[in-house]
Each structure stands twice: as structure tokens, then as C-alpha cells.
MARTI-451596 format. One record per residue: residue number from 1; residue in one letter; z, y, x of N, C-alpha, C in turn. Coordinates in nm, 2 decimals. Atoms other than C-alpha are relative to their C-alpha. Layout:
BEGIN
nr  rest  n.pz  n.py  n.px  ca.pz  ca.py  ca.px  c.pz  c.py  c.px
NUM  A  Z  Y  X  Z  Y  X  Z  Y  X;
...
This chain:
BEGIN
nr  rest  n.pz  n.py  n.px  ca.pz  ca.py  ca.px  c.pz  c.py  c.px
1  M  0.00  -0.03  0.14  -0.44  3.51  -2.35  0.03  0.15  -0.02;
2  P  -0.03  -0.14  0.03  -0.46  3.86  -2.49  0.13  0.02  -0.06;
3  R  -0.13  -0.03  0.05  -0.14  4.03  -2.57  -0.01  0.13  -0.08;
4  G  -0.01  -0.12  0.08  -0.08  4.28  -2.85  0.13  0.08  0.02;
5  P  -0.13  -0.08  -0.01  0.21  4.52  -2.91  0.12  -0.09  0.01;
6  D  -0.12  0.09  -0.01  0.45  4.23  -2.96  -0.03  -0.10  0.11;
7  Q  0.03  0.09  -0.11  0.46  4.04  -2.63  0.05  -0.14  -0.02;
8  N  -0.05  0.13  0.03  0.63  3.74  -2.79  -0.09  -0.08  -0.10;
9  V  0.10  0.06  0.08  0.31  3.58  -2.93  0.02  -0.15  0.01;
10  D  -0.01  0.15  -0.01  0.36  3.21  -3.02  -0.13  -0.07  -0.03;
11  L  0.13  0.06  0.04  0.01  3.15  -3.16  -0.10  0.10  -0.01;
12  F  0.12  -0.09  0.01  -0.33  3.31  -3.12  -0.11  -0.08  -0.05;
13  L  0.11  0.06  0.06  -0.62  3.22  -3.33  -0.13  0.07  0.04;
14  E  0.13  -0.06  -0.05  -0.98  3.27  -3.21  -0.11  -0.06  -0.08;
15  A  0.11  0.05  0.09  -1.28  3.25  -3.45  -0.08  0.12  -0.03;
16  T  0.08  -0.11  0.05  -1.56  3.46  -3.58  0.05  0.03  -0.14;
17  L  -0.04  -0.04  0.14  -1.50  3.64  -3.91  -0.06  -0.10  -0.10;
18  P  0.06  0.10  0.10  -1.75  3.42  -4.10  0.07  -0.13  0.00;
19  D  -0.06  0.13  -0.01  -1.58  3.10  -3.97  0.14  0.01  -0.06;
20  M  -0.14  -0.01  0.06  -1.23  3.23  -4.07  -0.02  0.01  -0.15;
21  I  0.02  -0.01  0.15  -1.37  3.31  -4.42  -0.04  -0.14  -0.05;
22  Y  0.03  0.13  0.04  -1.52  2.96  -4.44  0.12  -0.09  -0.01;
23  V  -0.12  0.08  0.00  -1.19  2.80  -4.36  0.09  0.05  -0.12;
24  W  -0.09  -0.06  0.11  -0.99  3.04  -4.60  -0.05  -0.04  -0.13;
25  R  0.05  0.04  0.13  -1.23  2.96  -4.88  0.00  -0.15  -0.03;
26  G  0.00  0.15  0.01  -1.21  2.59  -4.82  -0.14  -0.06  0.02;
27  D  0.13  0.05  -0.03  -1.58  2.56  -4.73  0.00  -0.10  0.12;
28  V  -0.02  0.08  -0.12  -1.47  2.41  -4.39  0.15  -0.03  0.00;
29  T  -0.14  0.03  0.00  -1.14  2.22  -4.37  0.05  0.05  0.14;
30  L  -0.07  -0.04  -0.12  -0.89  2.34  -4.11  -0.02  -0.11  0.11;
31  R  0.02  0.11  -0.10  -0.92  2.00  -3.94  -0.14  0.00  0.06;
32  K  0.14  0.00  -0.05  -1.30  2.02  -3.91  -0.03  0.13  0.08;
33  A  0.02  -0.12  -0.08  -1.29  2.38  -3.79  0.06  -0.01  0.14;
34  L  -0.06  0.02  -0.13  -1.05  2.28  -3.51  -0.08  -0.10  0.08;
35  A  0.08  0.10  -0.07  -1.25  1.97  -3.42  -0.13  0.05  0.06;
36  S  0.13  -0.05  -0.04  -1.57  2.16  -3.40  0.01  0.13  0.09;
37  E  -0.04  -0.12  -0.07  -1.40  2.45  -3.22  -0.06  0.13  -0.06;
38  R  0.03  -0.12  0.08  -1.51  2.70  -3.49  0.12  0.09  0.00;
39  L  -0.13  -0.06  -0.01  -1.14  2.78  -3.48  0.07  -0.05  0.12;
40  R  -0.07  0.04  -0.12  -0.96  2.78  -3.15  0.14  0.05  -0.01;
41  V  -0.14  -0.03  0.01  -0.58  2.78  -3.13  0.06  0.00  0.14;
42  H  -0.07  -0.01  -0.12  -0.38  2.90  -2.83  0.14  0.03  -0.02;
43  G  -0.14  -0.03  0.02  -0.01  2.89  -2.81  0.09  -0.12  0.03;
44  T  -0.10  0.11  -0.02  0.30  2.68  -2.80  -0.04  -0.12  -0.08;
45  S  0.04  0.12  0.07  0.25  2.32  -2.90  0.08  -0.01  -0.13;
46  S  -0.07  0.01  0.13  0.52  2.35  -3.17  -0.07  0.09  -0.10;
47  A  0.07  -0.09  0.09  0.34  2.65  -3.32  -0.14  -0.06  -0.04;
48  Q  0.12  0.07  0.04  0.01  2.46  -3.31  0.01  -0.11  -0.10;
49  R  -0.03  0.10  0.09  0.16  2.17  -3.49  0.03  0.05  -0.14;
50  E  -0.03  -0.06  0.13  0.28  2.40  -3.77  -0.11  0.08  -0.06;
51  L  0.11  -0.09  0.05  -0.05  2.58  -3.82  -0.04  -0.03  -0.14;
52  S  0.05  0.03  0.14  -0.16  2.39  -4.13  0.11  0.03  -0.10;
53  S  -0.11  -0.03  0.10  0.18  2.45  -4.30  0.00  0.15  -0.04;
54  W  -0.01  -0.14  0.03  0.15  2.83  -4.28  -0.14  0.07  -0.01;
55  F  0.14  -0.07  0.01  -0.23  2.90  -4.26  -0.03  0.01  -0.14;
56  G  0.02  -0.02  0.14  -0.31  3.05  -4.59  -0.15  -0.03  -0.04;
57  I  0.13  0.03  0.06  -0.60  2.88  -4.77  0.00  0.06  -0.14;
58  S  0.01  -0.06  0.13  -0.73  3.05  -5.08  0.04  -0.09  -0.11;
59  P  -0.04  0.09  0.11  -0.58  2.92  -5.40  -0.12  -0.04  -0.08;
60  L  0.12  0.03  0.07  -0.94  2.91  -5.53  -0.09  -0.10  0.09;
61  A  0.08  0.08  -0.09  -1.06  2.69  -5.24  -0.05  -0.13  -0.06;
62  H  0.04  0.13  0.06  -1.07  2.38  -5.46  -0.11  0.02  -0.11;
63  V  0.10  -0.03  0.10  -1.31  2.55  -5.71  -0.14  -0.01  0.06;
64  R  0.13  0.02  -0.05  -1.67  2.43  -5.66  -0.08  0.13  -0.02;
65  S  0.08  -0.12  0.00  -1.92  2.71  -5.59  -0.11  -0.02  -0.11;
66  A  0.11  0.00  0.10  -2.15  2.79  -5.89  -0.14  0.00  0.06;
67  R  0.12  -0.01  -0.07  -2.42  2.87  -5.64  -0.05  -0.14  0.04;
68  T  0.03  0.13  -0.05  -2.40  2.52  -5.49  -0.04  -0.09  -0.12;
69  A  0.03  0.08  0.12  -2.40  2.36  -5.84  -0.14  0.03  -0.06;
70  A  0.13  -0.04  0.06  -2.71  2.55  -5.95  -0.11  -0.05  0.09;
71  Q  0.10  0.05  -0.09  -2.90  2.44  -5.64  -0.01  -0.15  -0.01;
72  S  0.00  0.15  0.01  -2.82  2.07  -5.71  -0.11  -0.05  -0.10;
């Protein structure tokens, strides 16, 4: 696992920028991103269990896209 300036890393997330944006916007649920390995998590098991409680999802994630509605 790569190490940054702080050697005491409890959790490391691995994903492409587009996939992180999809999760943050709520287009892909955290559960689905993990199951499909679009988001990979490395670290202590306790930190992995707490991921959903601190992972910041956009407050607007529940708002339906106008683009999607227009295409329907």
C-alpha cells in the first residue's frame, strides 16, 4: 500500500476520478461501487466498516438529474 507523508494511514481508497465523482454525486451507491470494485478500499477492518459513516456524499445526491428527466 502506498504511503504518504503520514505513515499512520488507516484507510486508503482507490478509484478513478470519474468513479469517485459518480459515488459523491449519488449516481452510484457506495455499496455498488464497492461490490463492482469501482471503489477499492485498503486498510484496517475497523476503518473499512466505518467508511459509509464518514464518506461525504453530496447533499444534492438525492436530486434527480434534469438531463436524465429530459431524456425519458
